C-alpha positions as CSV (number, residue, x, y, z in Angstrom):
1,M,0.0,0.0,0.0
2,A,1.3,3.5,-0.9
3,Y,1.0,6.1,1.9
4,P,0.9,9.8,1.4
5,V,4.2,11.8,1.7
6,A,4.7,13.1,5.2
7,M,3.9,16.8,5.6
8,E,6.5,19.1,7.1
9,T,4.2,20.3,9.9
10,P,5.6,19.7,13.4
11,A,4.2,16.9,15.5
12,A,1.7,17.6,18.3
13,L,4.4,17.9,20.9
14,P,5.7,21.1,22.7
15,P,8.5,22.7,20.8
16,D,11.1,22.0,23.5
17,I,10.3,18.3,23.6
18,W,10.1,18.0,19.8
19,G,13.6,19.7,19.6
20,R,15.1,17.2,22.0
21,T,13.6,14.2,20.1
22,P,16.2,12.4,18.0
23,P,15.8,12.8,14.2
24,E,15.2,9.1,13.8
25,A,12.3,9.3,16.3
26,Q,10.9,12.4,14.5
27,A,11.0,10.6,11.2
28,Y,9.2,7.6,12.7
29,I,6.5,9.8,14.3
30,R,5.9,11.5,11.0
31,A,5.6,8.2,9.2
32,L,3.0,7.1,11.9
33,E,1.1,10.3,11.4
34,S,1.0,9.8,7.6
35,R,-0.2,6.2,8.1
36,L,-2.9,7.4,10.5
37,S,-4.0,10.1,8.0
38,A,-4.2,7.5,5.3
39,L,-6.3,5.2,7.5
40,E,-8.6,8.0,8.3
41,V,-9.2,8.7,4.6
42,M,-9.7,5.0,4.0
43,G,-12.2,4.8,6.9
44,Q,-14.2,7.8,5.6
45,A,-14.3,6.2,2.1
46,L,-15.4,2.9,3.5
47,Q,-18.0,4.5,5.7
48,E,-19.4,6.4,2.6
49,Q,-19.5,3.1,0.7
50,L,-21.3,1.4,3.5
51,N,-23.8,4.2,3.6
52,Q,-24.5,4.0,-0.2
53,T,-28.1,3.1,-1.1
54,S,-30.2,3.4,-4.3
55,R,-31.0,7.0,-3.4
56,N,-27.5,8.3,-3.2
57,S,-25.6,6.1,-5.8
58,S,-26.2,4.2,-9.0
59,R,-26.8,0.9,-7.0
60,P,-30.1,-0.8,-7.8
61,P,-32.9,-0.9,-5.1
62,S,-32.4,-4.6,-4.7
63,S,-28.9,-4.0,-3.3
64,D,-30.2,-1.9,-0.4
65,P,-29.4,-3.4,3.0
66,P,-32.3,-4.8,5.0
67,Q,-32.1,-2.1,7.6
68,F,-32.5,0.7,4.9
69,Q,-36.0,2.2,5.1
70,R,-37.1,4.0,2.0
71,P,-38.9,7.3,2.9
72,K,-42.6,6.7,3.1
73,R,-45.1,9.0,1.6
74,P,-47.7,10.4,3.9
75,W,-51.0,8.7,3.8
76,G,-53.5,10.6,1.6
77,K,-57.2,10.9,2.1
78,R,-58.0,8.9,-1.1
79,R,-59.2,5.4,-0.7
80,R,-57.5,2.5,-2.5
81,G,-58.4,1.6,-6.1
82,G,-59.9,3.7,-8.8
83,Q,-61.0,7.2,-8.0
84,P,-64.3,8.9,-8.8
85,G,-64.3,10.0,-12.5
86,H,-61.4,7.7,-13.4
87,P,-62.2,5.9,-16.7
88,G,-62.4,2.2,-16.4
89,H,-60.2,-0.3,-18.3
90,T,-62.6,-3.2,-18.7
91,R,-62.2,-5.7,-21.6
92,T,-64.3,-4.6,-24.6
93,L,-66.6,-7.3,-26.0
94,I,-65.7,-8.6,-29.5
95,P,-68.4,-7.7,-32.1
96,V,-70.9,-10.5,-32.5
97,E,-70.0,-10.7,-36.2
98,E,-66.5,-11.8,-35.3
99,V,-67.2,-14.5,-32.7
100,D,-66.9,-18.1,-33.7
101,E,-70.1,-19.4,-32.1
102,V,-73.2,-17.8,-30.5
103,V,-75.1,-19.8,-28.0
104,T,-78.6,-18.4,-27.4
105,L,-80.1,-18.8,-23.9
106,K,-83.8,-18.3,-23.5
107,P,-86.2,-19.0,-20.6
108,D,-89.0,-21.5,-21.4
109,Q,-91.5,-20.3,-18.9
110,C,-92.2,-17.5,-16.5
111,R,-90.6,-18.0,-13.1
112,G,-93.7,-16.5,-11.4
113,C,-96.8,-18.2,-13.0
114,H,-94.9,-20.7,-15.2
115,A,-96.6,-19.6,-18.3
116,P,-94.7,-20.3,-21.5
117,L,-92.5,-17.5,-22.9
118,L,-92.0,-16.6,-26.5
119,G,-90.1,-13.9,-28.5
120,D,-86.6,-12.4,-28.3
121,D,-84.9,-9.9,-25.9
122,P,-83.9,-6.9,-28.1
123,T,-80.9,-6.2,-25.8
124,P,-79.8,-9.6,-24.3
125,F,-77.0,-9.7,-21.7
126,R,-73.8,-10.6,-23.6
127,H,-71.1,-12.8,-22.0
128,Q,-68.1,-14.0,-23.9
129,V,-65.7,-16.8,-23.0
130,I,-62.3,-17.0,-24.7
131,E,-60.7,-20.4,-25.0
132,I,-57.6,-21.7,-26.8
133,P,-58.3,-24.8,-28.8
134,P,-56.0,-27.8,-28.7
135,I,-52.9,-26.9,-30.8
136,K,-51.9,-29.4,-33.4
137,P,-49.1,-28.6,-35.7
138,V,-49.8,-28.8,-39.4
139,I,-47.3,-31.2,-41.0
140,T,-46.9,-31.1,-44.8
141,E,-45.0,-33.8,-46.6
142,Y,-43.4,-33.0,-50.0
143,Q,-42.8,-36.1,-52.1
144,W,-40.1,-35.0,-54.6
145,H,-40.2,-37.1,-57.7
146,Q,-37.6,-37.5,-60.4
147,L,-38.6,-39.3,-63.6
148,M,-36.7,-40.8,-66.5
149,C,-37.6,-39.8,-70.0
150,P,-38.6,-42.8,-72.1
151,T,-37.3,-41.1,-75.2
152,C,-33.8,-39.9,-74.3
153,G,-33.2,-41.5,-70.9
154,E,-32.6,-38.2,-69.1
155,T,-33.6,-38.1,-65.5
156,T,-35.5,-34.9,-64.4
157,R,-36.5,-33.9,-60.9
158,A,-39.5,-31.6,-60.2
159,L,-38.8,-28.0,-59.5
160,W,-38.7,-27.1,-55.7
161,P,-41.7,-24.8,-54.9
162,N,-40.9,-21.2,-54.0
163,G,-41.2,-20.5,-50.3
164,V,-40.9,-24.1,-49.1
165,P,-38.2,-24.4,-46.5
166,S,-35.4,-27.0,-47.1
167,G,-35.3,-27.7,-43.3
168,T,-37.8,-29.4,-41.0
169,Y,-39.5,-26.3,-39.5
170,G,-41.5,-23.5,-41.1
171,P,-41.4,-19.7,-40.6
172,R,-43.8,-19.5,-37.7
173,V,-41.9,-22.2,-35.8
174,H,-38.7,-20.2,-36.1
175,A,-40.5,-17.0,-35.2
176,T,-41.9,-18.7,-32.0
177,V,-38.5,-20.0,-31.0
178,A,-37.0,-16.5,-31.4
179,L,-39.8,-15.0,-29.4
180,C,-39.3,-17.5,-26.5
181,T,-35.6,-17.1,-26.3
182,G,-35.1,-13.6,-27.5
183,S,-38.1,-11.8,-26.0
184,Y,-39.5,-13.9,-23.2
185,R,-36.0,-14.7,-21.9
186,L,-36.6,-18.5,-21.7
187,S,-33.6,-20.8,-21.7
188,K,-33.1,-23.1,-24.7
189,R,-34.1,-26.2,-22.8
190,T,-37.3,-24.5,-21.5
191,T,-38.1,-23.3,-25.0
192,G,-37.8,-26.9,-26.2
193,Q,-40.2,-28.0,-23.5
194,V,-42.7,-25.2,-24.5
195,M,-42.4,-26.1,-28.2
196,E,-43.2,-29.8,-27.4
197,D,-45.7,-29.4,-24.6
198,I,-47.8,-26.5,-26.0
199,F,-47.3,-26.8,-29.8
200,G,-46.5,-30.4,-30.2
201,V,-43.2,-29.6,-32.0
202,P,-40.2,-31.4,-30.5
203,M,-36.9,-29.5,-30.8
204,S,-33.4,-30.2,-29.4
205,V,-31.2,-27.5,-27.9
206,G,-28.9,-27.7,-31.0
207,T,-31.9,-27.2,-33.3
208,I,-32.9,-24.1,-31.3
209,N,-29.4,-22.8,-31.7
210,Q,-29.7,-23.1,-35.4
211,S,-33.1,-21.5,-35.4
212,E,-31.7,-18.5,-33.5
213,K,-28.9,-18.2,-36.1
214,A,-31.4,-18.2,-38.9
215,T,-33.4,-15.5,-37.2
216,T,-30.3,-13.3,-36.8
217,E,-29.6,-13.7,-40.5
218,V,-33.2,-12.8,-41.7
219,V,-33.5,-9.7,-39.6
220,A,-29.9,-8.5,-40.2
221,E,-30.9,-6.0,-42.9
222,P,-33.8,-4.3,-41.1
223,V,-31.8,-4.2,-37.9
224,G,-29.0,-2.4,-39.8
225,E,-31.6,-0.1,-41.3
226,A,-32.9,0.8,-37.8
227,R,-29.3,1.5,-36.6
228,A,-28.7,3.8,-39.5
229,C,-32.0,5.6,-38.7
230,V,-30.6,6.6,-35.3
231,A,-28.1,9.1,-36.8
232,E,-31.0,11.0,-38.4
233,Q,-33.1,11.5,-35.3
234,A,-33.4,14.8,-33.4
235,V,-33.0,13.3,-29.9
236,A,-31.4,10.0,-28.7
237,H,-31.3,8.6,-25.2
238,V,-28.3,6.4,-24.7
239,D,-27.3,4.1,-21.8
240,E,-25.2,1.0,-21.2
241,T,-25.1,-1.9,-18.7
242,S,-22.7,-4.7,-17.9
243,W,-22.9,-8.1,-19.7
244,R,-21.0,-11.3,-20.0
245,Q,-19.9,-12.9,-23.3
246,G,-18.3,-16.3,-22.5
247,D,-15.6,-15.6,-19.9
248,K,-15.2,-12.0,-21.0
249,R,-16.8,-8.9,-19.6
250,A,-19.0,-7.0,-22.0
251,W,-21.7,-4.3,-22.1
252,V,-25.1,-3.9,-23.6
253,W,-25.7,-0.5,-25.2
254,V,-29.0,1.0,-26.1
255,A,-30.1,4.1,-28.1
256,V,-33.8,5.1,-27.9
257,T,-35.3,7.5,-30.4
258,S,-38.8,8.4,-31.3
259,L,-38.9,5.9,-34.2
260,V,-36.6,3.0,-33.2
261,T,-34.7,1.5,-30.3
262,V,-31.5,-0.3,-31.1
263,F,-29.0,-2.4,-29.1
264,L,-25.4,-3.4,-29.3
265,I,-23.4,-5.9,-27.3
266,R,-19.6,-5.1,-27.3
267,L,-16.6,-6.0,-25.3
268,S,-15.9,-2.4,-24.5
269,R,-17.5,0.5,-22.6
270,G,-15.5,3.1,-24.5
271,G,-16.7,6.1,-26.4
272,H,-16.1,4.5,-29.8
273,V,-19.0,2.1,-29.1
274,A,-21.2,5.1,-28.4
275,R,-20.1,6.6,-31.8
276,E,-20.9,3.3,-33.5
277,L,-24.3,3.2,-31.9
278,L,-25.2,6.7,-32.8
279,G,-23.6,6.8,-36.2
280,E,-20.8,9.2,-37.3
281,N,-23.4,11.7,-38.7
282,F,-25.6,12.0,-35.6
283,S,-26.1,15.7,-34.8
284,G,-29.2,15.7,-32.5
285,I,-29.5,16.1,-28.8
286,L,-27.8,13.3,-26.8
287,V,-29.4,12.5,-23.4
288,T,-27.1,10.5,-21.1
289,D,-25.7,10.3,-17.6
290,R,-22.3,11.9,-16.9
291,Y,-20.3,8.8,-17.9
292,S,-17.0,9.8,-19.7
293,A,-17.7,7.7,-22.8
294,Y,-20.0,10.5,-24.0
295,N,-17.6,13.4,-23.4
296,W,-16.6,13.4,-27.1
297,Y,-20.0,14.8,-28.0
298,P,-20.4,18.7,-27.8
299,V,-21.8,19.8,-24.4
300,R,-24.1,22.3,-26.1
301,W,-26.0,19.4,-27.8
302,R,-26.3,17.2,-24.7
303,Q,-28.8,16.8,-21.8
304,V,-27.4,15.3,-18.5
305,C,-29.9,13.1,-16.7
306,W,-31.4,14.8,-13.6
307,A,-32.4,11.5,-12.0
308,H,-28.6,10.7,-11.7
309,L,-28.0,14.2,-10.4
310,L,-30.6,13.7,-7.7
311,R,-28.5,10.7,-6.4
312,D,-25.4,12.8,-6.6
313,F,-27.1,15.6,-4.6
314,E,-28.3,13.0,-2.0
315,A,-24.7,11.7,-1.6
316,I,-23.4,15.3,-1.2
317,R,-26.0,15.9,1.6
318,G,-25.0,12.6,3.3
319,R,-21.3,13.7,3.8
320,G,-22.2,16.1,6.6
321,G,-20.8,19.6,7.4
322,A,-20.7,22.2,4.7
323,S,-21.4,19.4,2.2
324,E,-24.7,18.6,3.9
325,E,-26.0,22.2,3.6
326,I,-25.0,22.4,-0.1
327,G,-26.6,19.0,-0.9
328,A,-29.8,19.9,0.8
329,G,-30.0,23.1,-1.2
330,L,-29.4,21.3,-4.5
331,L,-32.1,18.7,-3.7
332,A,-34.6,21.5,-2.8
333,Q,-33.9,23.1,-6.2
334,A,-34.1,19.8,-8.1
335,H,-37.4,18.9,-6.5
336,Q,-38.9,22.3,-7.3
337,M,-37.7,21.9,-10.9
338,F,-39.4,18.5,-11.2
339,T,-42.6,19.9,-9.7
340,W,-42.8,22.5,-12.4
341,W,-41.7,20.0,-15.1
342,H,-44.5,17.6,-14.2
343,R,-47.0,20.5,-14.5
344,V,-45.6,21.3,-18.0
345,R,-46.2,17.7,-19.0
346,E,-49.7,17.7,-17.6
347,G,-50.5,20.9,-19.5
348,T,-51.2,23.0,-16.3
349,L,-48.1,25.2,-16.8
350,K,-47.1,27.0,-20.0
351,R,-43.6,26.3,-21.2
352,S,-42.9,30.0,-21.5
353,T,-43.8,30.4,-17.8
354,F,-41.7,27.4,-17.0
355,R,-38.7,29.0,-18.7
356,S,-39.1,32.2,-16.8
357,Y,-39.3,30.2,-13.5
358,M,-36.2,28.3,-14.4
359,S,-33.9,31.3,-14.8
360,P,-33.4,32.1,-11.1
361,L,-33.4,28.3,-10.3
362,R,-30.6,27.8,-12.7
363,R,-28.5,30.6,-11.1
364,E,-29.1,29.2,-7.6
365,V,-28.1,25.6,-8.7
366,E,-24.9,26.8,-10.3
367,R,-24.2,29.0,-7.3
368,L,-24.5,26.0,-5.0
369,L,-22.3,23.9,-7.3
370,E,-19.6,26.6,-7.3
371,A,-19.8,26.7,-3.4
372,G,-19.6,22.9,-3.4
373,S,-16.5,22.9,-5.5
374,Q,-14.7,24.8,-2.7
375,C,-16.4,23.4,0.4
376,G,-13.4,21.5,1.7
377,V,-14.9,18.0,1.3
378,S,-12.8,16.4,-1.4
379,K,-15.5,14.1,-2.9
380,T,-18.1,16.9,-3.0
381,E,-15.6,19.2,-4.6
382,G,-14.8,16.7,-7.3
383,T,-18.5,15.9,-8.0
384,C,-19.5,19.6,-8.2
385,H,-16.5,20.4,-10.4
386,E,-17.4,17.6,-12.8
387,I,-21.0,18.7,-13.0
388,L,-20.0,22.3,-13.6
389,K,-17.8,21.3,-16.5
390,R,-21.0,20.3,-18.2
391,R,-23.3,23.0,-16.8
392,E,-24.6,23.8,-20.3
393,A,-25.9,20.3,-20.6
394,L,-28.0,20.6,-17.4
395,W,-30.6,22.9,-19.0
396,T,-31.1,21.8,-22.6
397,F,-34.6,20.4,-21.8
398,V,-35.7,23.9,-20.7
399,Q,-35.2,25.3,-24.2
400,V,-35.8,22.3,-26.5
401,E,-39.4,20.9,-26.2
402,S,-38.6,17.4,-27.4
403,V,-36.0,16.8,-24.7
404,E,-36.7,15.2,-21.3
405,P,-34.7,16.1,-18.2
406,T,-34.0,12.4,-17.4
407,N,-32.7,9.4,-19.3
408,N,-35.5,7.2,-18.1
409,A,-36.4,6.2,-21.7
410,A,-33.0,4.5,-22.1
411,E,-33.0,3.0,-18.6
412,R,-36.5,1.5,-19.1
413,S,-35.5,0.0,-22.5
414,I,-32.3,-1.5,-21.2
415,R,-34.0,-3.2,-18.2
416,P,-34.9,-6.4,-20.1
417,G,-31.2,-6.7,-20.8
418,V,-30.4,-6.5,-17.1
419,Q,-33.2,-9.1,-16.4
420,R,-31.8,-11.4,-19.1
421,R,-28.2,-11.1,-17.7
422,K,-29.5,-12.1,-14.2
423,I,-31.3,-15.1,-15.6
424,S,-28.8,-16.4,-18.2
425,F,-25.6,-14.7,-17.1
426,G,-25.1,-13.3,-20.6
427,T,-24.2,-15.1,-23.8
428,Q,-21.6,-17.8,-24.5
429,S,-20.4,-16.5,-27.9
430,E,-20.3,-13.6,-30.3
431,E,-23.0,-15.4,-32.3
432,G,-25.2,-15.5,-29.3
433,S,-24.6,-11.8,-28.6
434,R,-25.6,-10.9,-32.2
435,F,-28.9,-12.8,-31.8
436,V,-29.6,-11.1,-28.5
437,E,-28.9,-7.6,-29.7
438,S,-30.9,-8.2,-32.9
439,M,-33.9,-9.6,-31.1
440,M,-33.8,-6.8,-28.4
441,T,-33.8,-4.3,-31.3
442,V,-36.7,-6.0,-33.1
443,V,-38.8,-6.4,-30.0
444,A,-38.3,-2.9,-28.5
445,T,-38.8,-1.2,-31.8
446,L,-42.0,-3.1,-32.7
447,K,-43.5,-2.6,-29.3
448,Q,-42.6,1.1,-29.6
449,Q,-44.6,1.2,-32.8
450,K,-47.4,-1.1,-31.4
451,R,-46.7,-3.8,-34.0
452,N,-47.0,-7.6,-33.4
453,V,-43.6,-9.2,-32.9
454,L,-44.6,-12.8,-33.8
455,E,-46.3,-11.7,-37.0
456,Y,-43.3,-9.6,-38.0
457,L,-40.8,-12.5,-37.4
458,T,-43.0,-14.9,-39.3
459,A,-43.2,-12.5,-42.2
460,A,-39.4,-12.0,-42.1
461,H,-38.8,-15.8,-42.4
462,E,-41.4,-16.1,-45.1
463,A,-39.7,-13.3,-47.1
464,A,-36.3,-15.0,-46.8
465,L,-37.8,-18.2,-48.1
466,R,-39.2,-16.4,-51.1
467,G,-36.0,-14.5,-51.7
468,E,-37.8,-11.2,-51.0
469,A,-36.8,-8.2,-49.0
470,T,-37.4,-8.5,-45.2
471,P,-40.1,-6.2,-43.8
472,S,-38.6,-3.0,-42.5
473,L,-38.6,-2.0,-38.8
474,L,-39.2,1.6,-39.7
475,P,-42.7,3.0,-39.6
476,A,-44.5,3.1,-42.9
477,G,-44.5,6.9,-43.1
478,E,-40.8,7.0,-42.5
479,M,-40.1,4.5,-45.3
480,E,-42.3,6.6,-47.7
481,S,-40.4,9.8,-46.8
482,Q,-37.1,8.0,-47.4
483,A,-38.2,6.7,-50.7
484,A,-39.4,10.1,-51.8
485,A,-36.0,11.6,-50.8
């Protein structure tokens, strides 16, 4: 362990005693003081680490210690459940023209006098039962004949029909496998059980591997098209989280835009991956946390996540002394900002009024950060200094209407990757990573556009069998505008 260099300040002894102390003893005392100072710094760092929770650091709530009590909101006067005037969300009945069977229930006689009853109720009570019929796979056998010509003796085999797979399984089987392993995060063995138990289609783990590879290939073009689309967007939310690829550490990256959500899995957390994800021509607003991999992008075109800043301010308050006062002030300003922002989103506060409110708030936040950068608490000084270096990126959302103050969009989108990592511990190969990043891109983008994932994957495999272009992941309107351009 390396200890700090001893300072030339005299020991805590009277000058006459220190003067009579042999030089060897003085050097030893100074060394002990240096070690003690280093241990005090280590102790403070350890104590701060022990005090970390999901509210003052980037740790997830699941890592909070058992004794940690999240602040409870005061009980309101409202009762549990839906409130008066709240629209219900009951299931809408399917139109009678679309149901498969209608069973008419009529009473035969009056329950009072038992007289016979005739006629129809003009508005009968309607009750619908939805059931799944037994699933039986459709198996088609192709008997491929070759015949010999009686005239010349030439043997001719029949032409292979267009769109018929050369393998055992059809497009919807491959699409269902990809949905199970790539979207529902089932293991390959569990997927094999689902395919056999529910659909009556037995599949081995090796076959499922090959099916995943086939899906990666058929969606490669639309996934590449979606990645290229990111560079053309006005706003992109970007985030990353840890991953495992075999025995190597890797990271899942995500970029969320208004049209598409794309993922990459790479063995690096460096800025060059962020460039690859966004595209070299990206010139929109970049919303991220303060991680250094995004520092290559101009500060004036960035928005720093205020949810992360809240945790930084909470950590500043928890260090006590002057730092506590500064942290409390920053938290108060941040909470006020979010109160106004929520009103802007609800439509109860005009954006022009919001901008006028934010001017003095901005000055106060930056004043507190300046004070924190000189407060004498080393960690607080470092945090405030780093935030001030990107002060311009704190306020982009105030001026640009399409920008949010947080990076919640990216964090929500990357959460399935975190869940998959906890279940499967990552991927075992680069081929597996390509499948996962492709499927996460397909699923997130289609859900964003409210399109059916299974139908899309089936259509993609069918198009590949026919030798046609795979359906695009871009919305129809975007494709038309690109074609016109």
